[in-house]
mmCIF file of the N, C-alpha and C atoms, coordinates in Angstrom:
data_MODEL
# 
_entry.id   MODEL 
# 
loop_
_atom_site.group_PDB 
_atom_site.id 
_atom_site.type_symbol 
_atom_site.label_atom_id 
_atom_site.label_alt_id 
_atom_site.label_comp_id 
_atom_site.label_asym_id 
_atom_site.label_entity_id 
_atom_site.label_seq_id 
_atom_site.pdbx_PDB_ins_code 
_atom_site.Cartn_x 
_atom_site.Cartn_y 
_atom_site.Cartn_z 
_atom_site.occupancy 
_atom_site.B_iso_or_equiv 
_atom_site.pdbx_formal_charge 
_atom_site.auth_seq_id 
_atom_site.auth_comp_id 
_atom_site.auth_asym_id 
_atom_site.auth_atom_id 
_atom_site.pdbx_PDB_model_num 
ATOM 1   N N  . MET A 1 1  ? 11.694  1.877  11.707 1.00 0.00 ? 1  MET A N  1 
ATOM 2   C CA . MET A 1 1  ? 10.547  2.290  13.047 1.00 0.00 ? 1  MET A CA 1 
ATOM 3   C C  . MET A 1 1  ? 10.837  4.384  13.115 1.00 0.00 ? 1  MET A C  1 
ATOM 4   N N  . ARG A 1 2  ? 12.069  4.596  13.418 1.00 0.00 ? 2  ARG A N  1 
ATOM 5   C CA . ARG A 1 2  ? 12.799  5.728  13.947 1.00 0.00 ? 2  ARG A CA 1 
ATOM 6   C C  . ARG A 1 2  ? 12.044  6.595  12.820 1.00 0.00 ? 2  ARG A C  1 
ATOM 7   N N  . LEU A 1 3  ? 11.754  6.174  11.523 1.00 0.00 ? 3  LEU A N  1 
ATOM 8   C CA . LEU A 1 3  ? 11.770  7.369  10.396 1.00 0.00 ? 3  LEU A CA 1 
ATOM 9   C C  . LEU A 1 3  ? 10.332  7.498  10.553 1.00 0.00 ? 3  LEU A C  1 
ATOM 10  N N  . VAL A 1 4  ? 9.453   6.659  10.669 1.00 0.00 ? 4  VAL A N  1 
ATOM 11  C CA . VAL A 1 4  ? 8.192   6.581  10.899 1.00 0.00 ? 4  VAL A CA 1 
ATOM 12  C C  . VAL A 1 4  ? 8.030   7.829  12.194 1.00 0.00 ? 4  VAL A C  1 
ATOM 13  N N  . ILE A 1 5  ? 8.274   7.351  13.682 1.00 0.00 ? 5  ILE A N  1 
ATOM 14  C CA . ILE A 1 5  ? 8.019   8.094  14.225 1.00 0.00 ? 5  ILE A CA 1 
ATOM 15  C C  . ILE A 1 5  ? 8.494   9.657  14.217 1.00 0.00 ? 5  ILE A C  1 
ATOM 16  N N  . VAL A 1 6  ? 9.472   10.146 13.315 1.00 0.00 ? 6  VAL A N  1 
ATOM 17  C CA . VAL A 1 6  ? 9.854   10.936 12.847 1.00 0.00 ? 6  VAL A CA 1 
ATOM 18  C C  . VAL A 1 6  ? 8.751   12.043 11.684 1.00 0.00 ? 6  VAL A C  1 
ATOM 19  N N  . VAL A 1 7  ? 8.750   11.134 10.920 1.00 0.00 ? 7  VAL A N  1 
ATOM 20  C CA . VAL A 1 7  ? 7.720   11.780 9.749  1.00 0.00 ? 7  VAL A CA 1 
ATOM 21  C C  . VAL A 1 7  ? 6.591   11.913 10.557 1.00 0.00 ? 7  VAL A C  1 
ATOM 22  N N  . VAL A 1 8  ? 5.933   11.504 11.419 1.00 0.00 ? 8  VAL A N  1 
ATOM 23  C CA . VAL A 1 8  ? 4.627   11.617 12.481 1.00 0.00 ? 8  VAL A CA 1 
ATOM 24  C C  . VAL A 1 8  ? 4.585   12.376 13.058 1.00 0.00 ? 8  VAL A C  1 
ATOM 25  N N  . GLY A 1 9  ? 5.851   12.003 13.744 1.00 0.00 ? 9  GLY A N  1 
ATOM 26  C CA . GLY A 1 9  ? 5.579   13.013 15.150 1.00 0.00 ? 9  GLY A CA 1 
ATOM 27  C C  . GLY A 1 9  ? 6.390   14.921 14.621 1.00 0.00 ? 9  GLY A C  1 
ATOM 28  N N  . SER A 1 10 ? 6.759   15.324 13.809 1.00 0.00 ? 10 SER A N  1 
ATOM 29  C CA . SER A 1 10 ? 7.436   16.403 13.647 1.00 0.00 ? 10 SER A CA 1 
ATOM 30  C C  . SER A 1 10 ? 6.181   17.017 12.327 1.00 0.00 ? 10 SER A C  1 
ATOM 31  N N  . PRO A 1 11 ? 5.146   17.170 12.751 1.00 0.00 ? 11 PRO A N  1 
ATOM 32  C CA . PRO A 1 11 ? 4.270   17.818 11.289 1.00 0.00 ? 11 PRO A CA 1 
ATOM 33  C C  . PRO A 1 11 ? 4.296   19.122 11.923 1.00 0.00 ? 11 PRO A C  1 
ATOM 34  N N  . PRO A 1 12 ? 4.801   20.178 10.861 1.00 0.00 ? 12 PRO A N  1 
ATOM 35  C CA . PRO A 1 12 ? 4.636   21.774 11.076 1.00 0.00 ? 12 PRO A CA 1 
ATOM 36  C C  . PRO A 1 12 ? 3.081   22.053 12.124 1.00 0.00 ? 12 PRO A C  1 
ATOM 37  N N  . ASN A 1 13 ? 3.466   22.610 13.582 1.00 0.00 ? 13 ASN A N  1 
ATOM 38  C CA . ASN A 1 13 ? 2.460   23.478 13.746 1.00 0.00 ? 13 ASN A CA 1 
ATOM 39  C C  . ASN A 1 13 ? 1.500   24.149 13.546 1.00 0.00 ? 13 ASN A C  1 
ATOM 40  N N  . PHE A 1 14 ? 1.853   24.864 12.454 1.00 0.00 ? 14 PHE A N  1 
ATOM 41  C CA . PHE A 1 14 ? 0.961   25.851 11.764 1.00 0.00 ? 14 PHE A CA 1 
ATOM 42  C C  . PHE A 1 14 ? -0.074  25.313 10.496 1.00 0.00 ? 14 PHE A C  1 
ATOM 43  N N  . LEU A 1 15 ? 0.195   23.833 10.318 1.00 0.00 ? 15 LEU A N  1 
ATOM 44  C CA . LEU A 1 15 ? -0.232  22.895 9.255  1.00 0.00 ? 15 LEU A CA 1 
ATOM 45  C C  . LEU A 1 15 ? -1.315  22.046 10.764 1.00 0.00 ? 15 LEU A C  1 
ATOM 46  N N  . VAL A 1 16 ? -1.196  21.783 12.164 1.00 0.00 ? 16 VAL A N  1 
ATOM 47  C CA . VAL A 1 16 ? -2.163  21.166 12.902 1.00 0.00 ? 16 VAL A CA 1 
ATOM 48  C C  . VAL A 1 16 ? -3.287  22.513 12.847 1.00 0.00 ? 16 VAL A C  1 
ATOM 49  N N  . VAL A 1 17 ? -2.742  23.672 13.132 1.00 0.00 ? 17 VAL A N  1 
ATOM 50  C CA . VAL A 1 17 ? -3.409  24.512 13.423 1.00 0.00 ? 17 VAL A CA 1 
ATOM 51  C C  . VAL A 1 17 ? -4.572  24.892 12.565 1.00 0.00 ? 17 VAL A C  1 
ATOM 52  N N  . HIS A 1 18 ? -3.899  24.817 10.965 1.00 0.00 ? 18 HIS A N  1 
ATOM 53  C CA . HIS A 1 18 ? -4.991  25.208 10.168 1.00 0.00 ? 18 HIS A CA 1 
ATOM 54  C C  . HIS A 1 18 ? -5.887  23.886 10.020 1.00 0.00 ? 18 HIS A C  1 
ATOM 55  N N  . PHE A 1 19 ? -5.319  22.893 10.358 1.00 0.00 ? 19 PHE A N  1 
ATOM 56  C CA . PHE A 1 19 ? -6.204  21.843 10.265 1.00 0.00 ? 19 PHE A CA 1 
ATOM 57  C C  . PHE A 1 19 ? -7.556  21.354 11.255 1.00 0.00 ? 19 PHE A C  1 
ATOM 58  N N  . LEU A 1 20 ? -7.204  22.030 12.012 1.00 0.00 ? 20 LEU A N  1 
ATOM 59  C CA . LEU A 1 20 ? -8.139  21.975 13.568 1.00 0.00 ? 20 LEU A CA 1 
ATOM 60  C C  . LEU A 1 20 ? -9.188  23.177 12.813 1.00 0.00 ? 20 LEU A C  1 
ATOM 61  N N  . ARG A 1 21 ? -8.616  24.176 11.906 1.00 0.00 ? 21 ARG A N  1 
ATOM 62  C CA . ARG A 1 21 ? -9.518  25.286 11.996 1.00 0.00 ? 21 ARG A CA 1 
ATOM 63  C C  . ARG A 1 21 ? -10.715 25.133 11.201 1.00 0.00 ? 21 ARG A C  1 
ATOM 64  N N  . VAL A 1 22 ? -9.914  24.265 9.965  1.00 0.00 ? 22 VAL A N  1 
ATOM 65  C CA . VAL A 1 22 ? -10.753 24.228 9.351  1.00 0.00 ? 22 VAL A CA 1 
ATOM 66  C C  . VAL A 1 22 ? -12.137 22.997 9.359  1.00 0.00 ? 22 VAL A C  1 
ATOM 67  N N  . LEU A 1 23 ? -11.585 21.694 10.428 1.00 0.00 ? 23 LEU A N  1 
ATOM 68  C CA . LEU A 1 23 ? -12.649 21.122 10.990 1.00 0.00 ? 23 LEU A CA 1 
ATOM 69  C C  . LEU A 1 23 ? -13.845 22.166 11.842 1.00 0.00 ? 23 LEU A C  1 
ATOM 70  N N  . LEU A 1 24 ? -13.291 23.404 11.957 1.00 0.00 ? 24 LEU A N  1 
ATOM 71  C CA . LEU A 1 24 ? -13.915 24.168 13.393 1.00 0.00 ? 24 LEU A CA 1 
ATOM 72  C C  . LEU A 1 24 ? -15.104 24.695 12.348 1.00 0.00 ? 24 LEU A C  1 
ATOM 73  N N  . ILE A 1 25 ? -14.262 25.225 11.185 1.00 0.00 ? 25 ILE A N  1 
ATOM 74  C CA . ILE A 1 25 ? -15.233 26.022 10.236 1.00 0.00 ? 25 ILE A CA 1 
ATOM 75  C C  . ILE A 1 25 ? -16.412 24.971 9.597  1.00 0.00 ? 25 ILE A C  1 
ATOM 76  N N  . LEU A 1 26 ? -15.734 24.153 9.346  1.00 0.00 ? 26 LEU A N  1 
ATOM 77  C CA . LEU A 1 26 ? -16.971 22.889 8.580  1.00 0.00 ? 26 LEU A CA 1 
ATOM 78  C C  . LEU A 1 26 ? -17.946 22.527 9.987  1.00 0.00 ? 26 LEU A C  1 
ATOM 79  N N  . LYS A 1 27 ? -17.650 22.388 11.312 1.00 0.00 ? 27 LYS A N  1 
ATOM 80  C CA . LYS A 1 27 ? -18.681 21.898 12.037 1.00 0.00 ? 27 LYS A CA 1 
ATOM 81  C C  . LYS A 1 27 ? -20.022 23.236 12.485 1.00 0.00 ? 27 LYS A C  1 
ATOM 82  N N  . LEU A 1 28 ? -19.257 24.398 11.955 1.00 0.00 ? 28 LEU A N  1 
ATOM 83  C CA . LEU A 1 28 ? -19.563 25.381 12.512 1.00 0.00 ? 28 LEU A CA 1 
ATOM 84  C C  . LEU A 1 28 ? -20.655 25.567 11.117 1.00 0.00 ? 28 LEU A C  1 
ATOM 85  N N  . LEU A 1 29 ? -20.155 25.610 10.365 1.00 0.00 ? 29 LEU A N  1 
ATOM 86  C CA . LEU A 1 29 ? -21.169 25.152 8.391  1.00 0.00 ? 29 LEU A CA 1 
ATOM 87  C C  . LEU A 1 29 ? -22.100 24.442 8.827  1.00 0.00 ? 29 LEU A C  1 
ATOM 88  N N  . PHE A 1 30 ? -21.972 23.070 9.352  1.00 0.00 ? 30 PHE A N  1 
ATOM 89  C CA . PHE A 1 30 ? -22.653 22.079 9.556  1.00 0.00 ? 30 PHE A CA 1 
ATOM 90  C C  . PHE A 1 30 ? -23.752 22.734 10.258 1.00 0.00 ? 30 PHE A C  1 
ATOM 91  N N  . VAL A 1 31 ? -23.497 23.247 11.500 1.00 0.00 ? 31 VAL A N  1 
ATOM 92  C CA . VAL A 1 31 ? -24.567 23.564 12.637 1.00 0.00 ? 31 VAL A CA 1 
ATOM 93  C C  . VAL A 1 31 ? -25.910 24.612 12.314 1.00 0.00 ? 31 VAL A C  1 
ATOM 94  N N  . PHE A 1 32 ? -25.152 26.104 11.258 1.00 0.00 ? 32 PHE A N  1 
ATOM 95  C CA . PHE A 1 32 ? -26.123 26.695 10.851 1.00 0.00 ? 32 PHE A CA 1 
ATOM 96  C C  . PHE A 1 32 ? -25.850 27.111 9.839  1.00 0.00 ? 32 PHE A C  1 
ATOM 97  N N  . ALA A 1 33 ? -25.785 26.177 8.358  1.00 0.00 ? 33 ALA A N  1 
ATOM 98  C CA . ALA A 1 33 ? -26.254 26.194 7.264  1.00 0.00 ? 33 ALA A CA 1 
ATOM 99  C C  . ALA A 1 33 ? -28.139 25.995 7.116  1.00 0.00 ? 33 ALA A C  1 
ATOM 100 N N  . PRO A 1 34 ? -28.098 24.801 7.462  1.00 0.00 ? 34 PRO A N  1 
ATOM 101 C CA . PRO A 1 34 ? -29.986 24.483 7.853  1.00 0.00 ? 34 PRO A CA 1 
ATOM 102 C C  . PRO A 1 34 ? -30.512 25.848 8.449  1.00 0.00 ? 34 PRO A C  1 
ATOM 103 N N  . LEU A 1 35 ? -30.293 26.423 9.311  1.00 0.00 ? 35 LEU A N  1 
ATOM 104 C CA . LEU A 1 35 ? -30.525 27.716 10.054 1.00 0.00 ? 35 LEU A CA 1 
ATOM 105 C C  . LEU A 1 35 ? -30.473 28.775 8.834  1.00 0.00 ? 35 LEU A C  1 
ATOM 106 N N  . LEU A 1 36 ? -29.734 28.882 8.182  1.00 0.00 ? 36 LEU A N  1 
ATOM 107 C CA . LEU A 1 36 ? -29.509 30.143 7.039  1.00 0.00 ? 36 LEU A CA 1 
ATOM 108 C C  . LEU A 1 36 ? -29.149 29.281 5.795  1.00 0.00 ? 36 LEU A C  1 
ATOM 109 N N  . LYS A 1 37 ? -30.581 29.567 5.017  1.00 0.00 ? 37 LYS A N  1 
ATOM 110 C CA . LYS A 1 37 ? -29.723 28.354 3.850  1.00 0.00 ? 37 LYS A CA 1 
ATOM 111 C C  . LYS A 1 37 ? -29.872 29.309 3.039  1.00 0.00 ? 37 LYS A C  1 
ATOM 112 N N  . PRO A 1 38 ? -30.285 30.635 2.751  1.00 0.00 ? 38 PRO A N  1 
ATOM 113 C CA . PRO A 1 38 ? -29.991 31.632 1.844  1.00 0.00 ? 38 PRO A CA 1 
ATOM 114 C C  . PRO A 1 38 ? -28.755 31.786 1.965  1.00 0.00 ? 38 PRO A C  1 
ATOM 115 N N  . MET A 1 39 ? -28.291 32.064 2.972  1.00 0.00 ? 39 MET A N  1 
ATOM 116 C CA . MET A 1 39 ? -26.908 32.596 2.877  1.00 0.00 ? 39 MET A CA 1 
ATOM 117 C C  . MET A 1 39 ? -25.488 31.383 3.089  1.00 0.00 ? 39 MET A C  1 
ATOM 118 N N  . SER A 1 40 ? -26.056 30.087 3.133  1.00 0.00 ? 40 SER A N  1 
ATOM 119 C CA . SER A 1 40 ? -25.048 29.209 3.463  1.00 0.00 ? 40 SER A CA 1 
ATOM 120 C C  . SER A 1 40 ? -23.721 29.437 2.362  1.00 0.00 ? 40 SER A C  1 
ATOM 121 N N  . TRP A 1 41 ? -24.438 29.168 0.978  1.00 0.00 ? 41 TRP A N  1 
ATOM 122 C CA . TRP A 1 41 ? -23.282 29.445 0.219  1.00 0.00 ? 41 TRP A CA 1 
ATOM 123 C C  . TRP A 1 41 ? -22.484 30.716 0.416  1.00 0.00 ? 41 TRP A C  1 
ATOM 124 N N  . GLY A 1 42 ? -22.745 31.484 0.310  1.00 0.00 ? 42 GLY A N  1 
ATOM 125 C CA . GLY A 1 42 ? -22.011 32.767 0.836  1.00 0.00 ? 42 GLY A CA 1 
ATOM 126 C C  . GLY A 1 42 ? -21.055 32.653 2.057  1.00 0.00 ? 42 GLY A C  1 
ATOM 127 N N  . LEU A 1 43 ? -21.656 31.675 2.783  1.00 0.00 ? 43 LEU A N  1 
ATOM 128 C CA . LEU A 1 43 ? -20.518 31.714 3.775  1.00 0.00 ? 43 LEU A CA 1 
ATOM 129 C C  . LEU A 1 43 ? -19.599 31.061 3.541  1.00 0.00 ? 43 LEU A C  1 
ATOM 130 N N  . ILE A 1 44 ? -19.587 30.026 2.863  1.00 0.00 ? 44 ILE A N  1 
ATOM 131 C CA . ILE A 1 44 ? -18.837 28.626 2.531  1.00 0.00 ? 44 ILE A CA 1 
ATOM 132 C C  . ILE A 1 44 ? -18.224 29.314 1.421  1.00 0.00 ? 44 ILE A C  1 
ATOM 133 N N  . SER A 1 45 ? -18.554 30.272 0.674  1.00 0.00 ? 45 SER A N  1 
ATOM 134 C CA . SER A 1 45 ? -17.453 30.550 -0.249 1.00 0.00 ? 45 SER A CA 1 
ATOM 135 C C  . SER A 1 45 ? -16.683 31.922 0.428  1.00 0.00 ? 45 SER A C  1 
ATOM 136 N N  . MET A 1 46 ? -16.940 32.378 1.800  1.00 0.00 ? 46 MET A N  1 
ATOM 137 C CA . MET A 1 46 ? -16.180 33.488 2.216  1.00 0.00 ? 46 MET A CA 1 
ATOM 138 C C  . MET A 1 46 ? -15.254 32.396 3.432  1.00 0.00 ? 46 MET A C  1 
ATOM 139 N N  . PHE A 1 47 ? -15.166 31.601 3.642  1.00 0.00 ? 47 PHE A N  1 
ATOM 140 C CA . PHE A 1 47 ? -14.792 30.801 4.733  1.00 0.00 ? 47 PHE A CA 1 
ATOM 141 C C  . PHE A 1 47 ? -13.532 30.214 3.907  1.00 0.00 ? 47 PHE A C  1 
ATOM 142 N N  . LEU A 1 48 ? -13.808 29.504 2.359  1.00 0.00 ? 48 LEU A N  1 
ATOM 143 C CA . LEU A 1 48 ? -13.161 29.380 1.105  1.00 0.00 ? 48 LEU A CA 1 
ATOM 144 C C  . LEU A 1 48 ? -11.682 30.398 1.371  1.00 0.00 ? 48 LEU A C  1 
ATOM 145 N N  . LEU A 1 49 ? -12.765 31.575 0.746  1.00 0.00 ? 49 LEU A N  1 
ATOM 146 C CA . LEU A 1 49 ? -11.409 32.641 0.580  1.00 0.00 ? 49 LEU A CA 1 
ATOM 147 C C  . LEU A 1 49 ? -10.888 33.158 1.537  1.00 0.00 ? 49 LEU A C  1 
ATOM 148 N N  . ILE A 1 50 ? -11.062 32.689 2.684  1.00 0.00 ? 50 ILE A N  1 
ATOM 149 C CA . ILE A 1 50 ? -10.201 33.482 3.849  1.00 0.00 ? 50 ILE A CA 1 
ATOM 150 C C  . ILE A 1 50 ? -8.846  32.803 4.042  1.00 0.00 ? 50 ILE A C  1 
# 
């Protein structure tokens, strides 16, 4: 159990921040893509490049 707790409880902070940032970007894309259908693919490619 101690090994499991150590593995689960010690992810690097930047990975958590990156994961939350990706979730936020996906949420924004799902909100704005229907409004900007011609630009949605450009926005997705821009966010993937960043």
